[in-house]
N, C-alpha and C positions, 0 to 999 in steps of 0.2 A: 498399483497404478499411481502415476504421478498426478498431483493436484497442483495447479498453478493458481496462485492468488495474486491480485493486483492491489496494492495500497496506493490510493490517491491522497496525497498529503498537501493540504493547504496551510495557510498561516494559523488558523484556529480550529481546523477540523481534519479528520482523516477518515477515509472510508475504505473498507476491504471488500473487494469484489471477487467472484469466481463464476465459472460457467456452471449452470445447473440445467436440468431438463427444461426446455422452453426458453433458454437464453441466459443473459447475464444477470446475476443476482447480487444484490447488496447483502453481504453476510453480516457485517457489523460496522459500527461507526463510533468515533470518539470525538469529543469536543474539548478544547483547552479548559483545564481546571482554573478556577479563579486564583488559587494559591498553590504554591509548592512546586518547585522544579520547572525545568524548561518543557515546552510542549514536545520537543524531540524526545526527551527522556520519557514522557508519558506515552508517546506513540511506540517507542521501543519496548517498553514493558507490556503494553497492550498487544503488540504483534507477537511477542514471545508466548502469550497465552492463546492467541487466535490462529496462528499459522501452524499447520500440521508439521511435526518434526521430520527431518530428513530421514531416509532418502525420498519419501513420498511427497513432501511439501516443497514447493518452489515459489519464489516470490519475485515480483516485478515491482520496482519502485517508480512512482509516477508523481513528479512534483517539480517545483521551481528548483534550479540548481542550488541556491542557497539553503533551501529546506532539506534537500537530499544530502548536502554536505553536513548539515547539523545532525541529521539522522544517522549518517555513517559514523559520526563520532560517538554515538550513544548505543548503537546496537551491538550486542555481543557477538563473538566469533561464530557460534553455532548458527545463529540467524543470518549473519553476514554471508556465511558460506552457502546459504540457500538462495541468495539473490542471483538471478540469472540474467536480468536486464534492467535498464533504467530508461525512463523517458523524461527528458528535461523540458517539461512544459508545465506551466502553472494551471492546475485543474480549475481554479477559480476563474480563470480567463475564458473558459470554454462554456458554451451553451450546453444544456442537457443533451441535445442531439449530437453536438460535436464530441462530447464526452462518451456517449454511447458508441459512436463510430470508432473512437480511439480504443475503447475497451474491446470492441469486436475485432480489431486488428490484432490485439494481443491474445485474446481468449477465443480464437477461432476454432479450436478443436474440442 
C-alpha cells in the first residue's frame, strides 16, 4: 500500500504529515540547528530517515519556491524520485485552519 507524506518546509522548521485514522497527523518535525550546514541539508537528511522507501513511500513538498529549490539541490536521487507533487506556498503564511485545509486537499484518501 502506498503511503503519501507531506513535508511542509518553512525557513526554520519542517513538519512531516500523513493521513492516519481520524484525520491528518503530524508524524515528525525538525527545527533549524544553531550550527552546521544549511537547513535544506538538515531537512534532506531528516527526510531520508522519516519517509518510507519506494515503492510504498511517496512525498509531496510544500513550501516557498526558494525553499523548495534549495531542498531539490540537497536531496538525493532515491528520495527525489519519490516526490510526486509540489505546492509552492509558504506554510508560515497560512493560519492553522488554512494549513489543515491544504493538507486535506492533498491527503484526502
